[in-house]
C-alpha positions in Angstrom: -0.2 -0.1 -0.1 3.1 2.2 0.9 4.9 1.3 -2.8 1.6 2.0 -4.4 0.3 5.1 -2.8 3.9 6.6 -2.8 5.0 5.5 -6.2 1.4 6.1 -7.8 -0.6 8.9 -6.3 1.5 11.1 -4.8 4.1 11.3 -7.4 1.3 10.9 -9.8 -0.4 13.9 -8.6 2.6 16.1 -8.5 4.0 15.1 -12.0 0.3 16.1 -13.1 0.4 19.8 -11.6 4.0 20.2 -13.5 2.7 19.1 -16.6 0.2 21.9 -16.0 2.9 24.7 -15.2 5.3 23.5 -17.9 2.8 22.9 -21.0 0.3 25.5 -20.9 -1.6 25.3 -24.5 -2.3 29.0 -26.5 -1.2 30.4 -22.7 -4.2 29.4 -21.0 -6.2 31.5 -23.3 -8.0 28.6 -24.8 -9.1 26.7 -21.9 -8.9 26.7 -18.1 -5.5 26.1 -17.1 -5.7 28.2 -14.2 -8.6 26.2 -12.7 -7.1 23.0 -13.9 -3.8 23.7 -12.4 -5.3 25.0 -9.0 -7.6 21.9 -9.5 -4.8 19.6 -9.5 -2.7 21.1 -6.6 -5.8 21.3 -4.1 -5.9 17.5 -4.6 -2.5 16.8 -4.4 -2.2 18.9 -1.0 -5.3 16.6 0.4 -3.9 13.6 -1.0 -0.4 14.6 0.6 -1.8 16.0 4.2 -4.0 12.7 4.1 -1.5 10.3 3.5 1.5 12.1 6.0 -1.3 11.9 9.0 -2.2 7.9 8.6 1.6 7.6 8.6 2.0 9.1 11.8 -0.8 8.5 13.4 -1.2 4.5 12.4 1.9 3.6 11.0 4.6 5.2 12.8 3.4 4.5 16.2 2.7 0.8 15.2 6.2 0.5 14.3 7.4 2.1 17.3 5.7 0.0 19.4 6.5 -3.3 18.0 10.3 -2.7 16.8 12.3 -0.8 20.2 15.0 0.7 18.1 12.9 2.2 15.3 12.7 5.3 17.1 15.6 7.1 15.7 14.9 6.2 11.8 11.2 7.1 12.7 11.9 10.6 13.7 14.2 11.1 10.4 11.2 10.0 8.2 9.0 12.9 10.5 11.2 15.4 9.5 10.9 14.7 6.1 7.4 14.7 6.7 7.7 18.5 8.0 10.3 19.3 5.1 7.2 17.7 2.4 4.6 20.0 4.0 7.0 23.4 3.8 7.0 22.0 -0.1 3.5 21.6 -0.5 2.9 25.2 1.0 5.2 27.0 -0.8 3.9 25.3 -3.6 0.3 26.0 -3.3 1.5 29.9 -2.9 3.2 30.3 -5.4 -0.1 28.8 -7.6 -1.9 31.0 -5.9 -0.2 34.0 -6.5 0.3 32.5 -10.2 3.9 32.7 -10.1 4.2 29.9 -13.0 7.9 29.7 -13.2 8.7 29.5 -9.3 5.7 27.2 -8.5 7.4 25.0 -11.5 10.8 25.6 -9.8 9.0 24.4 -6.0 7.5 21.4 -7.6 11.0 20.1 -9.2 12.4 19.9 -5.7 9.6 18.7 -4.4 9.2 15.7 -6.8 13.0 15.1 -5.8 12.8 15.2 -2.4 9.6 13.4 -2.5 11.4 10.6 -4.5 14.2 10.2 -1.8 11.5 10.1 0.6 9.8 7.7 -0.7 12.9 5.2 -1.0 14.2 5.9 2.2 10.8 5.4 3.8 10.3 2.3 2.1 13.4 1.1 3.3 13.2 1.7 7.2 9.9 0.3 7.3 10.8 -3.0 5.6 13.9 -3.2 7.8 11.6 -2.7 10.6 8.5 -5.1 9.6 11.2 -7.4 8.5 12.9 -7.8 12.1 9.3 -8.3 13.3 8.8 -11.6 11.2 12.5 -12.5 11.9 
């Protein structure tokens, strides 16, 4: 579930925002590019918030309870969640202000941070859950 949600839903939603920012047919005159962009951004921020909240309220406490040495790595993931929230806030602000170039740059950095976080989180969670099976 974590892998599918990260790789499919979250990264796909952020990539969709980047497509709206980068490829604006006819400078947005022919269609409601601004509305589509804002809708995609709102949907992404909502999905990210729900996902992070689930991990912080359900997954991480369960791992901490089951695996005593998990606190340090889980705290690192929670720090990364705070960074992802900063990126989400900055991206939403840039889109609201119609700063297309700034929003695109934020989204590029955001996507790189998200992929790094996904990889690290997958390793940490898999290692901790693997320790339970051993």
